[in-house]
C-alpha positions as CSV (number, residue, x, y, z in Angstrom):
1,M,46.0,84.4,62.6
2,K,43.7,83.2,59.8
3,S,40.2,84.7,59.8
4,P,37.4,82.3,60.5
5,N,35.4,80.8,57.6
6,P,32.2,82.9,57.4
7,L,30.3,79.9,55.9
8,L,31.3,77.8,58.9
9,T,30.1,80.6,61.2
10,W,26.7,80.6,59.5
11,Y,26.5,76.9,59.7
12,R,27.2,77.0,63.5
13,V,24.6,79.7,64.1
14,L,22.0,77.8,62.0
15,A,22.8,74.4,63.6
16,Y,22.2,75.8,67.1
17,A,19.2,77.8,66.1
18,T,17.7,74.8,64.3
19,G,18.4,72.5,67.3
20,V,16.9,74.9,69.8
21,G,13.9,75.5,67.6
22,L,13.4,71.7,67.2
23,L,13.7,71.1,71.0
24,L,11.2,73.9,71.7
25,L,8.8,72.4,69.2
26,V,9.1,68.8,70.4
27,A,9.5,69.3,74.1
28,V,7.2,72.3,74.7
29,A,5.0,73.2,71.8
30,M,3.8,69.8,70.8
31,P,3.0,68.6,74.3
32,L,1.0,71.8,74.8
33,K,-0.9,71.2,71.6
34,Y,-1.7,67.5,72.2
35,L,-2.0,67.4,76.0
36,A,-3.4,70.8,76.8
37,G,-5.2,71.7,73.5
38,Q,-3.0,74.8,73.0
39,P,-1.9,74.8,69.4
40,T,-0.6,78.4,69.3
41,L,3.0,77.7,70.1
42,V,3.2,75.0,67.4
43,E,1.7,77.5,64.9
44,V,4.5,80.0,65.8
45,V,7.5,77.7,66.4
46,G,6.8,75.2,63.6
47,P,7.2,77.7,60.7
48,I,10.2,79.3,62.4
49,H,11.9,76.0,62.8
50,G,11.1,75.2,59.1
51,F,12.6,78.4,57.9
52,L,15.7,77.9,60.0
53,Y,16.0,74.3,58.8
54,A,15.8,75.4,55.2
55,G,18.7,77.8,55.9
56,Y,20.6,75.1,57.7
57,L,20.2,72.8,54.6
58,L,21.4,75.5,52.2
59,V,24.4,76.4,54.3
60,A,25.3,72.8,55.1
61,V,25.1,71.7,51.4
62,T,27.2,74.7,50.4
63,L,29.8,74.1,53.1
64,G,29.9,70.4,52.3
65,M,30.4,70.9,48.6
66,R,33.2,73.5,49.2
67,S,34.9,71.2,51.7
68,R,34.3,68.1,49.6
69,W,32.6,66.1,52.3
70,N,31.7,62.6,51.3
71,L,28.0,62.0,50.6
72,T,27.4,59.9,53.8
73,F,28.8,62.6,56.0
74,L,26.8,65.3,54.2
75,L,23.5,63.4,54.5
76,G,24.2,62.8,58.2
77,V,24.7,66.5,58.8
78,L,21.5,67.3,56.8
79,V,19.4,64.8,58.8
80,A,20.8,66.0,62.1
81,G,18.5,69.1,61.9
82,T,15.5,66.8,62.2
83,I,16.4,64.8,65.3
84,P,16.4,66.5,68.7
85,F,19.9,67.1,70.1
86,L,21.6,65.7,67.0
87,S,22.2,69.1,65.3
88,F,24.5,70.0,68.3
89,V,26.5,66.8,67.9
90,A,26.8,67.3,64.1
91,E,27.9,70.9,64.7
92,R,30.8,69.8,66.9
93,K,31.8,67.2,64.3
94,V,31.7,69.6,61.4
95,V,33.6,72.3,63.3
96,H,36.3,69.8,64.3
97,R,36.6,68.5,60.8
98,E,36.7,72.0,59.2
99,R,39.3,73.3,61.7
100,R,41.5,70.2,61.2
101,A,41.2,70.7,57.4
102,A,42.2,74.3,57.7
103,E,45.4,73.6,59.7
104,P,48.6,73.9,57.7
105,P,50.2,70.5,57.2
106,A,52.8,69.6,59.8
107,A,56.3,70.2,58.7
108,E,58.4,67.1,58.2
109,P,61.5,66.9,60.4
110,A,64.7,67.7,58.6
111,E,67.0,64.7,58.0
112,T,70.4,64.9,59.6
113,S,73.2,63.0,58.0
């Protein structure tokens, strides 16, 4: 069995971490800040999400260049880290695409005469 691509593993980890961080920021921290006057969680989660997103960008660009993604797909993956829930969708698409690309080509059936 072929060993998994470590860059794809890093991408998956950062996609999930970025997505969870963004959801926490948008669904919990920002409402606490603007509705309850409690900015502390935004001050903690915001920079963490930013750091994770920077890592996500770096790994996604590297993976995209090595895998020769077209520019439209790469830009979609990069933007996915800024829209709640979309990083999870992008992660599934990237994993499916990478696994399909890593499969050996199907053998052609032998001709019988």
